[in-house]
N, C-alpha and C positions, 0 to 999 in steps of 0.2 A: 405482543402483537406479532403475527407471522410476517416475515419480511416479504416485500414484493419480489417477484421472480422475473428475471429477464436474462437474455443471453448477450455475451460479448463475443463477437466474431464467431458465433455458432456454439460457444461454450456456455452452458447454462449455469447461472449462479445458484448455489444451494449449500446450506450448512451441512447437508448430508454428505457431500463430497466437496470439500473446499478446494478451490483452484489455487495453484501455486504460481505466484507472480515472481519472476526472476528479476532481481535488481541489477541494472546495468548503468553504472555511473561513468559517463564519458567526460570526466572532469579531472583536473590535476590535483584537487584538494579535498575530495570527499573523505569522511572520517575513517572509512574502512578500506576502500580499495582505490583511493585517489591516485591517478596517474597510470594505473595498470591498463586501462582501456580507452585512453584519450585519443589514440590513433584509430582511424576508421577500420583498418584491417583487423586489429586486435579486438576491437569492440564487436564486430560482426562475428568473428571467430568465437568469442565468448558467448554471444547470444545463441549461436548454433549449438554450442556445447550444452548450454542450459536447456535448450529444446530437446536435445538428445537425452538429457538427464531426466526429463519429464516436466519441464515448465509448461504451464498453460497460457501464460501471458508474459511478455517481456516489457519491463518498465524502463524506459530510457530517459535519463536526466542529464542536462548539460550545465547545471548550476548547483554547487554544493549547498546543502542546507545544514551543515554541521554548526554547532553553536559558535557564534562569532564570525561566521562567513560573511563576506562582503558581496553585494549584488554583482552579477555579471551583465555587461551590456547586451542588449537584445541582439545586436549583430553578431557578437561572439557566441552567444548561446545558439543561434541559428546555425552558425558555422560548425559547431560541435555536433549537433543532433541530426540535422536534416540529411546529410550524406549517409549517416549510419542507418536511419530509418529507410531511406531509399534503397540502400544496398541490401538490407535485411529483407525488405518486402520482395525483392527480386528472387530471394532464395527460399522464402518461407511464407506461408499464409497465416502464421500464428498471429493472434491479436497483439498489437503493439500499443503500449500506454506511453503517453508523453508526460513526463514529470516536469511541470513548469508552472510559473505564476504569471506568465506573460501571454496576453491574448494573441499577439502577432505570432509568437512561437507555436502556440496551440493551433492556430489557423494553418500555418505552414506545415506543421507536423501531420495534421489530418489530411491535407492535400497530398503529402508525400506517402501516405499509407497507414498512418496511425489510426487506432480504433477508439481509444479511450483517453480522456483528459484527467490527469492526476494533479490536483492543485493543492499544495500544502498551505496555501493562503486561504483556503476555504471559499473560493469564488467571491471574495469581497469586492473584487473588481467587476463591475457590471459588464464590461467588455468581454470578460472571460465567459460569463454566463450567456452572453449573446452569441458567442462562437459556438458554444455547446448546443444551444437551442437551434441555431441555424443548420448545424450539421446533424442534429438529432443524435449527438454522441453521448454515450454513457460517461459518467463523471465520478471521480472520487473527491468528496468534500472532507477535508481534514481540519481538525481543531488545532490551532496554534495561537498563543498569545504573543502579540508583537511580531517580530521577524527574527530570522536566524541571528542577527547581530545582537538583539536585545532579549530574546526569549528566556534565557537562563539567568537573567538579573533578578534574583529574589522572587521567583514565581510563588504566588499564594492563592490558595483556594480554601473556602470553608468546608466544602464537600466536592472534591474533584470530580467524582463520577456524576453527581447530580448536575453540576455546573456545565460539564462537557456535554452531557445529554441535552440539556436545555439549549445550549448554543447550537449543537448540531441540528436539533429539531427546528429551530428558528431559521437556520441557513437553508435547510431542505425545503421548508415551506416557501421561503423567498425564491429559491431556484425554480420550484414548481410554478410559481406565479409568472416567472420569466420564460416558461416553456420548456424547462429541462425536466425530463420525465424519468430518466434512467439514472438513479442516484445511489451511490455507495457511500457509506459513512466510515470515517476513520478517526478514532479518538486522539491520534497524534502522540503516541508513545514517544517520549524523549523530546517533545517540542514544547518548551515552556513548562516543564514539570520537574520536580525533584524525584529522587528515588522512591520516596514514600508515595508521591502522587502516581507514579507509573505503576507501582505495585497495586495501588488501590484500583486503578483503571483496569489492570489485568484481572484482578480478583472480581471486579464488577463488570467484566466484559459482556456478560449475559444481558445487562441493562442496555448497553450500546446496541447489541444485536436485536433487542426487542423494540427498537424505535420504529420499526416498520420498513426498514431499508436493509439490503445486504450490508454486512459489516466487514471491513478489512482490518487485519491486525498487522502492524509493521513493527515488530520487536527485534528483528534480526540484528545481532551483535551490538545492541544499544548499550549505552553507558550504565543504565540501571542494573544490567546483568553483572557488569563489573563492580557496581556498588554493592551488590548482594554477595558476590562470590570472590571478588578481588581479581578476577580473570582479565587479562589483557584482551584487546579487541580480537586478535587472531585466535584466541583460545575460548571464545564464547559460543561455540556451536552447541555444546551440551545444554547450556542455559537457554539458548535460542530454541532448541527443540522442545525443552520443557515448557517454555512460554507459549509456543505455537500449538503444542498438543493441548494445553489448557484452553487455548483459543478455539480449537476444534470442539472440545467438550462443551464450550459455552456459546457456540453459535457463529463462529467466524465463517464467512463465505469465501474469503480470499486471505491468504497469508503472503506477505511480501518478504522474500528471503534472498540471501546471497548464496546459500548452500543448497542448491536444488536437489541434487541426488540424495543427500541425507534425509531431506524432508519427504521426498517421494517414498523412500524406503520406510521411514517411520510411519507415514500415513497409511501405506499399504498394510502394514502389520496391524496398526490400530484398527483400520476398517475391517480387516479380516476377523479380528476378535469381536468387534462390535456386531458384525453380521451374525456370528454364531450366537451371541447373547440374545439378539433380537429374534432368532429362530426358535429359542427354547420356549416351550409352553409354560405359561404362568400357572403356578400351583393355586388351586382354589382353596380359599380359607374355609375351615370347618366351622 
């Protein structure tokens, strides 16, 4: 099924040219860059750097979702993210995504200038769906079993790809009934999955992308790359590029990354070669 097409802040979603979402964690404890951008000045500087490097969207999160992470009080999450969104909006018109599971944080973020709601909880909270519907905001609905504290406790699937697809399709249908019309799906690489589950989801990403909604791939620096290669978090850029180029081949409309410049360069080369291939005349069979 061809995905529905819509724009986020003037940037059209298309698997022909995937958008790069730059990850900005304004937390002290995120798995990859925790503490580096927890101060507003550092966070805004990093966002502007990613924009200069070619980011299409900036995804701002104030609560770590690493395995075992504990919830952050709503007041603290607001303190972390809202000043950054406000300051960045004054400097750039780039679409801003708020990475949160809390309706009040999403509401405040949209009021401060955010464009998109990215909920790793999959909008299981009806209040979150209500916020998105009221603001007519695009959303990312992600698959995760349990929550960050429990998700890696013996995750099991008979068929990870089929079960994730069924869950996402059901959540999207429920959101549409609640008035949310601009939906992006995310299989939740690394969220309640083993290395084998994550590889299966990556290999079967075309099935995620064929659900009828634009698909987001969030594989950047994830532990499954270390599980395959043995690489530490800081050394997983090559594996991340491989995963995301596979995502481009199999229908991703957005890739969420930490290393924007490397992905922009990789995508430009990939798309240049792809364009030449598409221009070649097909040989007629005799």
